C-alpha positions in Angstrom: 70.8 6.7 -13.1 71.8 3.5 -11.1 69.8 0.5 -12.1 69.8 -2.9 -10.3 70.1 -5.9 -12.6 67.5 -8.1 -10.8 64.7 -9.9 -12.6 61.3 -9.3 -10.9 59.4 -12.4 -10.0 55.9 -12.5 -11.6 54.5 -14.6 -8.7 55.9 -12.3 -6.0 55.7 -8.8 -7.5 52.5 -6.8 -6.8 51.5 -3.5 -8.3 51.8 -0.4 -6.2 48.4 0.5 -4.9 46.5 3.7 -4.0 44.9 5.0 -0.8 41.4 6.4 -1.2 41.2 10.0 -0.2 38.5 12.6 -0.4 40.4 15.4 -2.2 43.3 15.8 -4.6 46.5 17.0 -3.1 47.2 20.7 -3.8 50.8 20.8 -2.4 53.9 18.9 -3.2 55.3 17.3 -6.4 52.5 15.2 -7.9 51.7 13.6 -11.2 48.0 13.2 -12.0 46.6 10.4 -14.2 43.1 9.2 -15.1 42.0 6.1 -13.1 40.9 3.8 -15.9 37.8 1.6 -15.6 39.4 -1.8 -16.2 41.5 -4.7 -14.8 44.8 -3.7 -13.3 47.6 -5.7 -14.9 51.3 -6.3 -14.6 52.8 -7.6 -17.9 56.0 -9.6 -17.7 58.1 -10.7 -20.6 61.2 -12.8 -20.4 62.2 -14.1 -23.9 59.3 -16.1 -25.3 57.4 -16.2 -22.0 54.6 -13.7 -21.4 52.6 -13.4 -18.2 49.7 -11.1 -17.4 48.9 -10.9 -13.7 46.0 -9.2 -11.9 46.4 -7.1 -8.8 45.7 -10.2 -6.7 48.5 -12.1 -8.4 46.0 -14.2 -10.4 47.1 -15.1 -13.9 45.1 -13.3 -16.7 47.3 -14.6 -19.6 44.8 -17.1 -21.1 41.9 -14.6 -21.0 43.6 -12.0 -23.2 45.3 -13.8 -26.1 45.4 -10.6 -28.2 47.5 -8.8 -25.6 49.8 -11.8 -25.3 50.3 -11.8 -29.1 50.9 -8.1 -29.2 53.6 -8.3 -26.5 55.3 -11.3 -28.2 55.4 -9.2 -31.4 57.6 -6.5 -29.8 61.3 -6.3 -30.5 62.0 -5.9 -26.8 62.5 -9.4 -25.3 62.5 -8.4 -21.6 60.4 -5.9 -19.7 57.8 -5.5 -16.9 55.1 -2.9 -17.4 52.2 -1.8 -15.2 48.9 -0.9 -16.8 45.2 -1.5 -17.1 43.4 -3.9 -19.4 40.5 -2.1 -21.1 37.9 -2.8 -23.8 36.8 0.3 -25.7 33.3 0.3 -27.1 32.4 3.4 -29.0 33.2 6.5 -27.0 33.4 4.7 -23.7 34.8 1.6 -22.0 33.0 -1.7 -21.2 33.7 -3.3 -17.8 31.1 -5.9 -18.6 33.0 -7.0 -21.7 36.1 -7.4 -19.5 34.2 -9.6 -17.1 32.9 -11.8 -20.0 36.5 -12.7 -20.7 36.8 -14.6 -17.4 35.3 -17.7 -19.0 36.3 -21.3 -18.6 36.0 -22.1 -22.3 39.0 -21.1 -24.4 36.9 -21.1 -27.5 34.7 -18.5 -26.0 37.7 -16.4 -25.0 39.2 -16.6 -28.5 35.9 -15.5 -30.0 35.5 -12.5 -27.7 39.2 -11.5 -28.2 38.4 -11.1 -31.9 35.0 -9.4 -31.5 35.9 -7.1 -28.6 39.7 -6.9 -28.5 41.3 -5.4 -25.4 44.1 -2.8 -25.1 46.7 -2.5 -22.4 46.9 1.1 -21.1 50.4 1.6 -19.9 51.3 3.9 -17.0 54.4 2.7 -15.3 57.5 0.5 -16.0 59.1 -1.8 -13.4 61.9 -3.4 -15.5 63.5 -2.0 -18.6 64.3 -3.8 -21.9 67.8 -4.7 -20.6 66.3 -6.5 -17.6 67.3 -3.9 -15.1 64.8 -3.1 -12.3 63.4 0.4 -12.2 61.5 0.0 -8.9 64.1 2.1 -7.1 63.9 5.0 -9.5 61.6 8.0 -9.1 58.4 8.3 -11.1 60.0 10.9 -13.4 62.7 8.4 -14.4 60.3 5.5 -14.8 57.9 7.6 -17.0 60.8 8.6 -19.4 61.7 4.9 -19.7 58.0 4.0 -20.3 57.6 6.7 -23.0 60.7 5.3 -24.8 59.4 1.8 -24.6 56.0 2.8 -25.9 57.5 4.8 -28.8 59.5 1.8 -29.9 56.6 -0.7 -29.4 54.3 0.7 -32.2 51.5 -1.7 -31.3 47.8 -1.0 -31.8 47.0 -3.1 -28.6 49.1 -0.8 -26.4 48.2 2.8 -25.3 50.1 5.3 -23.2 48.1 6.9 -20.4 48.2 10.7 -20.4 49.3 12.6 -17.3 49.3 16.1 -16.1 51.0 18.0 -13.3 48.3 20.6 -13.2 45.6 20.3 -10.5 43.1 22.0 -12.9 43.4 19.1 -15.4 43.0 16.5 -12.6 39.8 18.3 -11.3 38.4 18.3 -14.9 39.0 14.5 -15.2 37.4 13.9 -11.9 34.3 15.8 -12.8 33.8 13.4 -15.7 34.5 10.2 -13.8 32.1 7.5 -12.7 30.2 6.0 -15.6 31.8 4.0 -18.4 35.3 5.5 -18.9 37.2 7.0 -16.0 37.0 5.6 -12.5 38.5 8.7 -10.9 42.0 10.3 -10.7 45.3 8.9 -9.4 47.9 11.2 -7.8 51.4 9.8 -7.8 54.4 11.2 -6.0 57.0 12.2 -8.6 60.0 11.9 -6.3 59.3 8.4 -4.8 60.3 4.9 -6.0 57.9 2.2 -7.1 56.6 0.4 -4.0 55.1 -3.0 -4.9 52.1 -3.9 -2.8 52.1 -0.6 -0.9 49.4 2.1 -0.9 51.9 4.8 -2.0 49.6 6.6 -4.4 46.4 8.5 -3.8 43.1 8.0 -5.5 40.0 10.2 -5.6 36.6 9.1 -6.9 33.7 11.2 -7.9 31.1 10.3 -5.2 27.4 10.9 -5.9 24.2 10.1 -4.1 20.9 8.5 -5.2 17.6 7.8 -3.5 16.7 4.1 -3.9 13.8 1.8 -2.9 14.7 -1.1 -0.5 13.2 -4.0 -2.3 14.7 -6.7 -0.2 17.5 -7.7 2.2 19.9 -10.5 2.9 20.7 -11.9 6.3 24.4 -11.8 7.5 26.2 -15.1 7.0 25.4 -17.5 9.9 23.1 -15.2 11.8 19.8 -13.5 11.8 21.3 -10.0 11.7 20.6 -7.9 8.6 23.7 -8.2 6.3 22.7 -6.0 3.4 19.8 -4.0 2.0 19.0 -4.6 -1.7 18.4 -1.4 -3.6 16.1 -0.7 -6.6 15.1 2.0 -9.0 12.0 2.1 -11.2 12.6 1.7 -15.0 10.7 3.3 -17.8 8.1 0.5 -17.7 7.4 1.2 -14.0 9.1 -2.0 -12.9 11.5 -2.0 -9.9 15.0 -3.1 -11.0 17.7 -4.3 -8.6 20.7 -1.9 -8.9 22.9 -2.9 -6.0 23.2 -3.1 -2.2 24.3 -1.3 0.9 25.8 -3.0 4.0 28.0 -2.1 6.9 25.0 -1.9 9.3 26.1 -1.1 12.9 25.2 -3.5 15.7 23.4 -0.8 17.6 21.1 -0.3 14.6 20.2 -3.9 14.1 17.1 -4.2 16.5 15.3 -1.2 15.0 16.1 -2.2 11.5 15.0 -5.9 12.0 11.7 -4.6 13.4 11.2 -2.2 10.5 12.0 -4.9 7.8 10.0 -7.7 9.5 6.9 -5.5 9.2 7.4 -5.1 5.5 8.1 -8.7 4.5 5.9 -10.4 2.0 5.8 -7.8 -0.7 6.5 -8.1 -4.4 10.2 -7.2 -4.0 11.8 -6.5 -7.4 9.2 -6.5 -10.2 11.8 -6.0 -12.9 15.4 -7.2 -12.8 15.8 -9.2 -9.6 19.0 -10.2 -7.7 20.6 -13.0 -9.6 21.5 -16.6 -8.7 24.9 -18.1 -8.6 27.4 -17.3 -11.3 31.2 -17.5 -11.8 31.4 -14.1 -10.1 29.0 -14.7 -7.2 28.3 -17.2 -4.5 25.3 -19.4 -3.7 24.1 -16.8 -1.3 23.3 -14.5 -4.2 20.0 -16.3 -4.6 19.0 -16.1 -1.0 17.2 -12.9 -0.2 13.9 -11.7 1.4 11.3 -9.7 -0.5 9.9 -6.5 1.0 7.0 -4.2 0.2 8.3 -1.3 -1.9 7.9 1.4 0.8 11.3 2.3 2.3 13.5 4.8 0.5 17.2 5.1 1.4 19.7 7.7 0.3 23.0 6.1 -0.6 26.4 7.3 -1.8 28.0 5.5 -4.8 31.1 5.9 -6.9 30.5 4.0 -10.1 27.7 2.8 -12.3 28.1 0.0 -14.9 25.2 -1.3 -17.0 22.6 0.6 -14.8 24.0 -1.0 -11.6 26.2 0.2 -8.8 29.6 -1.4 -9.4 30.5 -1.5 -5.7 28.6 -1.6 -2.5 27.1 1.8 -1.6 27.3 3.7 1.7 24.0 4.2 3.5 23.5 7.9 4.4 19.9 8.2 5.7 16.3 7.2 5.3 14.1 9.4 3.1 10.5 9.2 4.5 9.7 12.4 2.7 10.4 10.7 -0.7 7.9 8.6 -2.6 9.3 5.3 -3.8 7.9 6.1 -7.3 10.3 9.1 -7.4 13.2 6.7 -7.3 14.0 6.4 -11.0 17.1 5.9 -13.1 17.1 9.5 -14.3 18.7 10.6 -11.0 21.9 8.6 -11.9 24.2 11.2 -13.5 25.4 10.2 -16.9 29.0 10.9 -17.4 30.0 13.9 -19.4 32.3 11.7 -21.5 35.9 12.9 -21.6 35.7 13.2 -25.4 39.1 14.7 -26.2 40.9 12.3 -24.0 39.0 9.2 -25.3 39.3 10.3 -28.9 43.0 10.9 -28.6 43.7 7.4 -27.1 41.1 5.3 -28.9 40.3 7.2 -32.1 
């Protein structure tokens, strides 16, 4: 194995990314891994200096002091590893707890790091403990180096992500993805080098559909076009809770949609949890929305639910005039069949 002795720059190195596809590949040499529900993170160590960087390049170091302490405690003084920051809570993972770490007050971060400590799930290695770059090596070589690194690390803040080269295992993981633990499945080419910043892997998410009430809408920025429809589901108390949005409305559909929504303005909108105001994760526009009568039902496609809300924007599929708004309840959101053996193995 030929290694290049070249230190990777934390400010210039980006993690290899994945292209979203609809199906897992069934031909070729692939390694399948769970797509974990956390923050992607490259961890750099050079002597006493530790840096944690998000996929965007943003520094995460100050937000996860327990991970920094764990990496400083290792015998290895140089390395670069690729992984996912996760916070286990019971038999699942909490993305909300991760978001709470992005707080301006260090005292708050320190408190949360003790109460809800994170782990770093490792799944690739970019630089070995001798400071040699592994980015030119195949995945098979990098995985062997990573397994040796993890075996020697012996830290309770580090985990080694499982993998399989069997399509049946990947399909089983995928069937359990989407709520609170796994975010899908990643397929990695075994015979390719690590390609920073490139979409050289494949990712598949478990896509589901739900019928939602349109409780309001937002105008597009700087215009009177409809920017997004605000979606709601009825809770056990009969209140309409805001659960997410759908956008991507075509120009050709704007006139009919504006006419439809204008006729329904002035309703109660969301009678339970309503769209929130500005926060450190949102913008001022979050508080600007128009209420509608709870009449329209839209079928949307979603990929992930966190805290009874769609994590990402959904895809509008069709109107459901045949569906009563009161039928749009939370029980249609499929609860994840938790990957019990996998979670128990990794988190005890």
